[in-house]
C-alpha positions as CSV (number, residue, x, y, z in Angstrom):
1,M,-23.3,16.9,-74.7
2,K,-23.8,13.3,-75.7
3,F,-20.5,12.4,-74.0
4,S,-21.4,14.2,-70.8
5,Y,-24.9,12.6,-70.7
6,C,-23.4,9.1,-71.2
7,S,-20.8,9.7,-68.5
8,L,-23.5,10.8,-66.1
9,I,-25.5,7.6,-66.7
10,I,-22.4,5.4,-66.3
11,G,-21.4,7.2,-63.1
12,C,-24.9,6.7,-61.6
13,L,-24.8,3.0,-62.5
14,L,-21.4,2.5,-60.9
15,F,-22.5,4.3,-57.7
16,C,-25.5,2.1,-57.4
17,L,-23.4,-0.9,-58.1
18,F,-20.8,-0.1,-55.4
19,S,-23.5,1.0,-53.0
20,C,-25.3,-2.3,-53.4
21,D,-22.0,-4.2,-53.0
22,N,-21.2,-2.2,-49.8
23,D,-24.6,-2.8,-48.4
24,E,-24.4,-6.5,-49.2
25,D,-21.0,-6.6,-47.4
26,L,-22.6,-5.4,-44.1
27,N,-23.7,-7.9,-41.6
28,H,-27.5,-7.5,-41.1
29,D,-28.0,-10.7,-39.1
30,P,-30.2,-9.8,-36.0
31,G,-28.7,-12.8,-34.2
32,F,-25.1,-11.7,-34.6
33,E,-23.2,-10.8,-31.4
34,L,-20.1,-8.7,-30.9
35,N,-17.3,-10.2,-28.8
36,F,-15.4,-8.5,-26.0
37,S,-12.0,-8.8,-24.5
38,E,-13.4,-8.9,-21.0
39,E,-16.6,-10.2,-19.5
40,L,-17.0,-6.9,-17.6
41,I,-14.9,-3.9,-16.6
42,S,-14.6,-3.6,-12.9
43,F,-12.7,-1.0,-10.9
44,D,-11.3,-1.7,-7.5
45,T,-12.6,0.4,-4.6
46,L,-12.3,4.0,-5.7
47,F,-12.5,7.1,-3.5
48,S,-15.2,9.5,-4.5
49,G,-13.9,12.5,-6.4
50,I,-10.6,10.8,-7.4
51,P,-10.2,9.8,-11.0
52,S,-9.6,6.1,-11.7
53,T,-6.9,4.5,-13.8
54,T,-7.9,3.9,-17.4
55,K,-9.1,0.4,-18.5
56,Q,-9.3,-0.9,-22.0
57,L,-12.1,-2.8,-23.7
58,K,-11.6,-4.4,-27.1
59,V,-14.7,-5.0,-29.2
60,Y,-14.3,-7.7,-31.8
61,N,-16.2,-8.3,-35.0
62,R,-15.6,-12.0,-35.7
63,S,-17.8,-12.2,-38.8
64,S,-16.6,-12.1,-42.4
65,Q,-18.7,-9.0,-43.0
66,S,-18.4,-5.5,-41.7
67,V,-20.7,-4.4,-38.9
68,L,-22.2,-0.9,-38.7
69,I,-22.9,0.2,-35.1
70,D,-25.5,2.8,-35.2
71,E,-24.6,4.1,-31.7
72,I,-22.4,3.3,-28.8
73,R,-23.4,5.1,-25.6
74,L,-23.5,4.9,-21.8
75,E,-26.8,3.8,-20.3
76,N,-26.5,6.5,-17.6
77,S,-24.0,9.3,-18.3
78,D,-24.5,10.8,-14.9
79,L,-22.8,8.1,-12.8
80,G,-19.3,9.3,-13.5
81,Y,-18.1,6.9,-16.2
82,R,-16.2,8.3,-19.2
83,L,-15.5,6.7,-22.6
84,N,-12.9,7.2,-25.2
85,I,-14.1,5.6,-28.5
86,N,-11.7,5.4,-31.4
87,G,-9.6,8.2,-29.8
88,V,-12.5,10.5,-29.2
89,E,-13.7,11.3,-25.6
90,A,-17.5,11.2,-25.5
91,S,-20.3,9.5,-23.7
92,S,-21.6,8.3,-27.1
93,A,-20.6,7.9,-30.7
94,K,-22.6,7.1,-33.8
95,Q,-22.1,5.3,-37.1
96,I,-19.0,3.3,-36.1
97,L,-18.0,0.7,-38.7
98,I,-16.0,-2.3,-37.6
99,S,-14.6,-4.1,-40.6
100,A,-14.7,-7.9,-41.1
101,K,-12.4,-9.7,-38.6
102,D,-11.4,-6.4,-37.1
103,S,-11.8,-4.7,-33.7
104,L,-12.5,-1.4,-31.9
105,Y,-10.8,0.0,-28.8
106,I,-12.8,1.7,-26.0
107,F,-11.0,3.2,-23.0
108,I,-13.0,3.6,-19.8
109,E,-12.5,5.8,-16.7
110,I,-14.7,6.9,-13.8
111,S,-14.7,9.6,-11.2
112,A,-17.3,8.6,-8.6
113,H,-19.5,11.4,-7.2
114,P,-19.6,11.9,-3.4
115,D,-22.8,10.5,-1.9
116,N,-22.3,11.1,1.8
117,Q,-22.3,7.5,2.8
118,D,-20.0,5.7,5.3
119,D,-20.2,2.3,3.6
120,P,-18.9,1.5,0.1
121,R,-21.5,1.5,-2.6
122,L,-21.7,-0.3,-6.0
123,I,-21.9,1.9,-9.1
124,E,-23.1,0.0,-12.1
125,D,-23.6,1.1,-15.7
126,Q,-23.7,-0.4,-19.1
127,I,-22.4,0.4,-22.5
128,H,-25.1,0.0,-25.2
129,F,-24.2,-1.1,-28.7
130,N,-27.1,-0.5,-31.1
131,F,-26.8,-2.4,-34.4
132,N,-28.8,-4.6,-36.6
133,S,-32.1,-3.4,-35.0
134,K,-30.9,-4.7,-31.6
135,V,-29.1,-3.6,-28.4
136,Q,-26.1,-5.5,-27.0
137,K,-25.0,-4.4,-23.5
138,F,-21.6,-4.5,-21.7
139,K,-21.5,-4.2,-17.9
140,L,-19.4,-1.7,-15.9
141,Q,-19.1,-1.8,-12.1
142,T,-17.1,0.1,-9.4
143,W,-17.1,0.0,-5.7
144,A,-16.9,3.6,-4.5
145,Q,-16.1,4.9,-1.1
146,D,-16.8,8.4,0.3
147,V,-13.9,9.8,2.3
148,I,-13.2,12.6,4.8
149,R,-11.0,15.3,3.3
150,F,-9.3,18.3,4.8
151,E,-9.6,21.9,3.6
152,N,-7.1,23.3,6.1
153,E,-3.5,21.9,6.4
154,N,-3.4,22.8,10.1
155,L,-4.9,20.3,12.6
156,L,-6.2,21.1,16.1
157,S,-7.1,18.5,18.7
158,Q,-9.5,15.9,17.2
159,T,-10.4,12.3,17.0
160,W,-10.5,10.2,13.9
161,T,-12.8,7.2,13.8
162,G,-13.2,4.1,11.7
163,K,-16.6,5.1,10.2
164,R,-15.3,6.5,7.0
165,P,-11.7,6.6,5.5
166,Y,-9.6,9.8,5.7
167,F,-8.0,11.0,2.5
168,I,-5.0,13.3,2.7
169,D,-4.3,15.3,-0.4
170,E,-1.4,17.4,0.9
171,N,0.8,17.5,4.0
172,L,-1.2,17.9,7.3
173,F,0.4,19.6,10.3
174,L,-0.8,18.8,13.9
175,Q,-0.1,22.0,15.8
176,Q,1.9,22.3,19.0
177,N,0.0,21.4,22.2
178,Q,-2.7,19.6,20.2
179,T,-3.5,15.9,20.3
180,L,-4.6,13.7,17.4
181,T,-6.3,10.5,18.5
182,I,-6.9,7.8,15.9
183,E,-9.3,5.1,17.0
184,A,-9.2,1.4,16.2
185,G,-10.2,0.4,12.6
186,T,-9.5,3.8,11.1
187,K,-8.0,3.9,7.6
188,V,-6.0,6.8,6.3
189,Y,-4.9,7.2,2.7
190,F,-2.3,9.6,1.3
191,Q,-1.7,11.0,-2.1
192,K,1.8,11.4,-3.5
193,N,3.9,14.0,-1.6
194,A,1.5,14.0,1.3
195,G,2.3,13.0,4.9
196,L,1.4,13.7,8.5
197,H,3.6,16.1,10.5
198,I,3.3,16.0,14.3
199,H,4.2,19.1,16.4
200,G,1.7,18.1,19.1
201,D,1.0,14.5,20.3
202,L,-0.2,11.5,18.3
203,N,-2.2,8.7,20.0
204,I,-3.0,5.8,17.7
205,Q,-5.3,3.3,19.4
206,G,-5.5,0.3,17.1
207,S,-6.3,-3.2,18.4
208,F,-5.5,-6.8,17.4
209,S,-8.8,-7.2,15.6
210,E,-9.0,-3.6,14.3
211,P,-5.6,-2.2,13.5
212,V,-5.2,1.4,12.2
213,F,-4.1,1.4,8.5
214,M,-2.0,4.1,6.7
215,G,-1.1,3.7,3.1
216,A,-1.3,5.1,-0.4
217,H,-4.6,6.1,-2.0
218,R,-4.2,3.9,-5.0
219,L,-6.0,0.6,-4.3
220,E,-5.7,-0.9,-7.8
221,E,-3.7,-4.1,-8.0
222,L,-1.2,-2.3,-10.2
223,Y,-0.1,-0.3,-7.1
224,D,0.2,-3.2,-4.6
225,N,3.6,-3.3,-2.9
226,V,4.9,-0.2,-4.7
227,P,7.1,1.8,-2.2
228,G,7.5,5.5,-2.0
229,Q,3.9,6.5,-2.9
230,W,3.5,8.9,0.1
231,E,5.7,10.7,2.7
232,G,5.1,9.0,6.1
233,L,4.9,10.2,9.7
234,Y,7.2,13.0,11.0
235,F,7.7,14.1,14.6
236,Y,9.4,17.4,15.7
237,D,11.0,19.1,18.8
238,D,7.7,20.2,20.2
239,S,6.2,16.7,20.0
240,K,6.6,15.2,23.5
241,N,4.3,12.2,24.2
242,N,3.3,9.9,21.4
243,R,1.9,6.4,21.5
244,I,1.4,4.2,18.5
245,S,-0.4,0.9,19.0
246,H,-1.5,-1.6,16.3
247,L,-0.6,0.4,13.2
248,Q,-0.2,-1.1,9.8
249,M,1.8,1.2,7.5
250,E,2.9,0.4,4.0
251,N,4.3,1.8,0.7
252,A,5.6,5.2,2.0
253,I,9.0,6.8,1.6
254,N,9.6,6.7,5.4
255,G,7.6,5.0,8.0
256,I,8.4,7.2,11.0
257,V,10.9,10.0,11.2
258,A,11.3,11.6,14.7
259,L,14.0,14.3,14.7
260,A,14.6,16.8,17.5
261,D,17.5,19.2,17.9
262,V,17.9,18.3,21.6
263,N,16.2,15.6,23.6
264,T,13.9,17.6,26.0
265,N,12.0,14.5,27.1
266,N,10.6,13.7,23.6
267,N,9.0,10.3,23.9
268,L,7.7,7.8,21.3
269,Q,6.2,4.4,22.2
270,I,5.3,1.9,19.5
271,D,3.8,-1.6,20.0
272,Y,2.2,-4.3,17.8
273,S,2.8,-2.3,14.6
274,R,4.1,-3.2,11.1
275,F,6.1,-0.9,8.8
276,F,6.5,-2.5,5.3
277,N,7.8,-1.6,1.9
278,L,9.4,1.8,2.5
279,S,11.8,3.3,-0.1
280,A,14.0,5.0,2.6
281,H,13.8,4.3,6.3
282,G,11.4,2.2,8.3
283,I,12.0,4.1,11.6
284,R,14.5,6.9,12.0
285,I,15.0,8.5,15.5
286,S,17.2,11.3,16.6
287,N,17.0,12.9,20.1
288,F,13.8,11.0,21.0
289,N,13.3,8.4,23.7
290,L,12.0,5.2,22.0
291,K,10.2,2.2,23.5
292,M,9.1,-0.6,21.2
293,N,7.7,-4.1,21.5
294,D,6.3,-6.4,18.9
295,V,7.1,-4.2,15.9
296,L,7.9,-5.6,12.4
297,V,10.0,-3.5,10.0
298,S,10.8,-5.0,6.6
299,N,11.6,-4.3,3.0
300,C,13.3,-0.8,3.3
301,G,15.5,0.9,0.7
302,E,17.9,2.1,3.5
303,Q,17.8,1.1,7.1
304,A,14.9,-0.7,8.7
305,I,15.8,1.3,11.8
306,L,18.3,4.2,12.4
307,L,18.9,5.5,15.9
308,E,20.9,8.8,16.3
309,G,21.5,11.5,18.8
310,Q,20.8,11.4,22.5
311,G,18.0,9.0,23.6
312,D,17.1,6.0,25.6
313,F,16.1,3.1,23.3
314,E,14.3,0.0,24.6
315,I,13.3,-2.6,21.9
316,Y,11.9,-6.0,22.6
317,H,10.3,-8.9,20.7
318,S,10.7,-7.0,17.4
319,D,11.7,-8.1,13.9
320,F,13.9,-6.1,11.6
321,V,14.2,-7.9,8.3
322,N,15.5,-6.5,5.1
323,F,15.8,-8.2,1.7
324,W,15.3,-5.1,-0.4
325,Q,15.6,-6.0,-4.1
326,L,14.6,-2.8,-6.0
327,A,18.1,-1.3,-5.9
328,L,21.5,-1.8,-4.3
329,R,21.1,-1.3,-0.5
330,M,24.2,0.2,1.1
331,N,23.2,0.4,4.7
332,P,22.7,-2.4,7.2
333,C,19.3,-3.3,8.5
334,F,19.9,-1.8,12.0
335,S,22.1,1.2,12.6
336,Y,22.8,2.6,16.1
337,L,24.8,5.8,15.7
338,A,24.0,7.6,18.9
339,N,24.6,8.2,22.6
340,E,28.2,9.0,23.0
341,N,27.5,9.8,26.7
342,V,26.9,6.9,29.1
343,D,23.7,8.3,30.5
344,R,21.7,7.0,27.6
345,E,21.5,3.4,26.3
346,L,20.2,0.9,23.9
347,R,18.6,-2.2,25.3
348,L,17.6,-4.9,22.8
349,G,16.1,-8.2,23.8
350,N,14.3,-11.2,22.1
351,C,14.6,-9.5,18.7
352,I,15.5,-10.5,15.1
353,I,18.0,-8.5,13.0
354,W,18.3,-10.3,9.6
355,G,18.7,-9.6,5.9
356,S,20.7,-10.1,2.8
357,K,24.0,-8.4,3.9
358,S,26.7,-10.1,5.8
359,N,26.6,-7.4,8.5
360,E,23.1,-6.2,9.3
361,F,23.9,-4.4,12.5
362,E,26.2,-1.4,13.0
363,Y,27.1,0.8,16.0
364,N,29.5,3.6,16.9
365,S,29.9,2.9,20.6
366,T,29.6,-0.2,22.8
367,S,29.6,1.5,26.2
368,S,25.8,2.0,26.2
369,I,24.6,-1.2,24.4
370,H,23.2,-4.4,25.9
371,I,21.7,-7.0,23.5
372,E,20.4,-10.3,24.8
373,N,18.6,-13.4,23.4
374,T,18.6,-11.8,19.9
375,L,19.3,-13.3,16.4
376,L,21.8,-11.1,14.4
377,R,23.5,-11.5,11.1
378,L,27.0,-10.3,12.0
379,S,30.5,-11.3,10.9
380,D,32.7,-13.4,13.3
381,A,35.2,-10.5,13.5
382,I,32.7,-8.0,14.8
383,Q,31.3,-10.6,17.2
384,D,34.7,-11.2,18.7
385,R,35.6,-7.6,18.9
386,Y,32.5,-6.5,20.8
387,S,31.5,-9.8,22.5
388,G,30.8,-7.9,25.8
389,I,27.6,-6.4,24.5
390,F,26.0,-9.7,23.5
391,E,24.3,-12.1,26.0
392,N,22.8,-15.4,24.9
393,C,22.5,-14.2,21.3
394,I,22.4,-16.3,18.1
395,F,24.4,-15.4,15.1
396,N,24.1,-16.1,11.3
397,T,21.6,-18.9,11.6
398,D,18.6,-18.9,9.2
399,P,15.5,-18.1,11.4
400,K,13.4,-20.2,9.0
401,F,10.4,-17.9,8.5
402,V,7.2,-19.4,7.1
403,N,7.6,-17.5,3.8
404,R,10.1,-14.8,3.6
405,D,9.2,-13.9,0.0
406,E,5.6,-13.2,1.1
407,H,6.9,-11.3,4.1
408,D,5.4,-13.9,6.5
409,Y,7.9,-13.8,9.4
410,Q,6.2,-16.3,11.6
411,L,8.4,-19.3,12.5
412,K,8.5,-22.8,11.1
413,E,8.6,-25.6,13.6
414,T,12.3,-26.2,12.8
415,S,13.4,-22.6,13.7
416,I,16.2,-22.3,16.1
417,L,14.5,-19.3,17.7
418,I,11.7,-21.4,19.3
419,D,12.0,-21.4,23.1
420,K,15.2,-19.3,23.0
421,A,13.8,-15.9,24.3
422,K,14.5,-14.5,27.7
423,P,11.5,-15.3,29.9
424,G,11.9,-12.2,32.1
425,I,11.4,-10.0,29.0
426,A,8.5,-12.1,27.6
427,T,6.5,-11.8,30.9
428,L,6.6,-8.0,30.3
429,F,5.0,-8.6,26.9
430,P,3.0,-11.8,27.3
431,L,1.1,-11.5,24.0
432,D,2.8,-11.8,20.6
433,F,2.0,-9.8,17.5
434,N,-1.0,-12.0,16.8
435,G,-2.3,-11.8,20.4
436,K,-1.1,-15.3,21.2
437,S,0.3,-16.1,24.7
438,R,4.1,-16.2,25.0
439,T,4.0,-17.7,28.5
440,S,1.6,-20.6,28.0
441,D,4.0,-23.2,26.6
442,T,7.5,-24.5,27.5
443,A,9.4,-21.2,26.9
444,P,8.9,-18.0,24.9
445,D,10.3,-17.6,21.3
446,I,12.6,-14.9,19.9
447,G,10.9,-12.4,17.7
448,S,7.4,-10.9,17.2
449,F,5.7,-14.3,16.7
450,E,5.3,-17.1,19.1
451,Y,5.4,-20.4,17.2
452,S,2.1,-22.2,16.9
453,V,1.3,-25.6,15.3
454,P,-0.4,-25.0,11.9
455,K,-4.1,-25.9,11.8
456,E,-5.0,-28.8,9.6
């Protein structure tokens, strides 16, 4: 009994001693501040109802004593932010100890709630850290955008406007004999495996100042210039009259695929449009008639443009440039594998066909091709063999773009392409890609851009 009684007393003394030591080892200074790895956590524009990526916040205890945080919590848990604190998903956590010179990880996400607004809105919240009888706050902010979504995959005739972006979760199908009109300034965003399939007629009405945009739904910087994030535009046999003007498309698998079994007057016209960063084809056409002017197609995993089947193809003042670097590219930039009969033809004028391969143009027949005042990257042997299809063309000379790596294909003042375009073609398309006159100086320039002296 005497031994047990003494042991109890000794145990109590040791507990008190260690308790006092632990308490003394805690930082109780009301002026002490936690440090953070970021000044604030900010999410890029996020579509309502779509979860964000996860961002990381590291909380540092720089002192030589441990800090006991009584509570970590969101100021407003109804705004859509979510926390993961020390591996536990919760809007709050209590009694979190950060040892001396140690840190704590907090992971942050948000799903913005729809608010039926056309304009983007700012969602701000704060993380509260309660310790040492004080509250230290950390700021969270997100720009959120409400979008128009579709419950039915089948589209009838309608008009899309630029008031609010359109969000495409899954493939949409424009039905036969129906027309989809897309007005200037409209933005359309697609999830993975989603695309727009046209069995009726598509009419895109962008402008120089307000182009129509189509791209992937991820707007975070991490997803910039990542190809293959959505499917693209697809046209079928029953699609007859399509006009695409001032479209900016990026980061898809394909830009445009128009495939018909037989050409029954299937028509596609494209002007002042850009197709960029596509993991397969920029434009692929089979058994459609195609007219294009002032179109830029660049950075494609396969062809920038592939023409097959029976069709009349007229392409003017357009740039096809391919320096794809994400994998080995087997195909040339421009492929013309069509029109074995002489009733159909390819007419190419005042264009640029350029890239990293020694031959960036291929064709299976020369009887229906006429190319004039165009820059091509093409071997001497092929030039000599088929010299009859080329008129006033330039071969294998660096076009001297302003910045090829940044995909700026405007011309430097030393470019050989300046004043080398055919005037008769330029007068049909008197404005270049930027809306600048082609006919107001000495002579028009080859390509989509008329050279202009840089502003100082």
